[in-house]
N, C-alpha and C positions, 0 to 999 in steps of 0.2 A: 466561560472559563470555569465557573463554579461547578456547573454540571459535569464537565470533563474531570475535574479534580475529584468529585464525589465518586464518579464511575471508576476512575483509576484506583482510588483507595479501596473501593469495594472489590474490585478485581483482585487486588493484591492480597486481600484477606480470604479469598476463596480457597477451598481445600484442593481442588483439582483444576487442571488447565481447562477442562470442559466447562466447569461451573464459572471460572473466571472469564472465559471467552463469552459465555452466554450473558453474563452481567455486562461486560464491556460492549458486546454487540448491541444490547438493548439501549445502552447509553449512546452509542454511535448512531443507531437508528433514530433516536430521539433528536439528536443534534442535526442529523441529515434532514429531518422534517422541518427544522428551523433554517434550512438552506446553508448549512456549513459545508464549504467546499472540501475541507480536509476530512470531514466525516463521510461525505459521499465518496471521496478517494479511498478511505478505509473500507467502505462497503465493497467497492470494486476490487480491492486487494484481497478481501476475505470471502467474496462470493464463490470463487472457484473452490471446488472440493479439495480439502487438505486436512492435515492433522490438527488437532486442537492446540497443541503446543505452538505450532507455527502461527496459527490464526490468533491465538492469545497474544503472542509477542507483537504481531502487526497492530492489533487493536491497541495494545498498551502504548506503543510508540506514537500512534495517532492521537490518543487521548492526552498523552504527555505534551505533544506538539500544541494541541489546542489549549491545554491548561496553562502552559507557559506563555501563551499569547504571542507565539512566533508569527512573524510577518508572512503573509501568504504571497509567495512569488514563485516564478518558474524554478529558480535555483533551489529554494527551500523545499518546494514540493518534490523535486527530483531527489534531493538529499533524503527526505523522509522515505520515499519509495525505496531508495537504495538501502537505507537503514532497515526497513521492514524486510526487504529481500535478504539482506545479510543475516538477519536474526532467525530466518526460517531454519527449521530442523533439517530439511533435506533440500537438495537442488531442485527436485520436482516441485516442492511447496514454494520455493523462492521464484521459480520460473512461472508458476501459476499466478503468483502475485504480480509479476511483471506483465504477463499477458492481460490480466484483469485491469490493472491500472493504465496500461497503454490504451486499451480500448476505451476507457473512461476519458482519458486526457485527449484522445483523438477527436472526441465530439466537439470540443471547443478550441482546438489548436489552430495555429496559423498554418498556411500551406507548407512552409518550410519544415515545421515540426511534424506535420502530418506525413510528409515524404520520408522523414527519418523513421517515424514510427512504422509506416508501412513496410519499408525495406528491412527494418530490424525484425519485425514480427515474421515476415516472410522467411528471412534467413534462419531465425530461431525455430520456426516450424519445420524447416528442412533438416535441422540437426537430428542426428540419430540418438543422442544422449541428452538427458535432462541437464547435466552439468554444462554442456555446450550451449543449450538454449538459455540457461540461466546467465552464463557469461555474456552472451550476445545482448540480452535484454539489459543486464546490469550496466554494460558499457554504453549502450544506447542512451541510458539515462544520464550518463556522464556527458555525452555529446549534447543532448537536449538541454542540459543544465545551463549551457552558455549561449543558447539561442534566444532570440526575441520573438 
């Protein structure tokens, strides 16, 4: 929690989104090496190429989640991803976060959640517009939120 708070404070003091993102990402990477699930989820969200502002906001929400010692549960993780996606500057950035996090969550998900992820990703990839992909993935997280 302390490392996350320090990283978050440092991010907020940065002059640019790029600098803030780089500071936050190094903090997230450090926490991920310590086996933090939320940090690894944040890495997955920000690994896809996107603008610094969107990536900064995603990292910021993740560090805040860790710093506030929120319980790690399916519903809280889904809420975090939806918050990160909603903070993205563009639908494309938000959809990329959705794709990245779904791929990460799928690795350890139950068969029922894997089925929802697979069908949602397939539908989102079939969409012609980023906004439609974003909405499909965003709504899929709402469904997954209530699954076990």
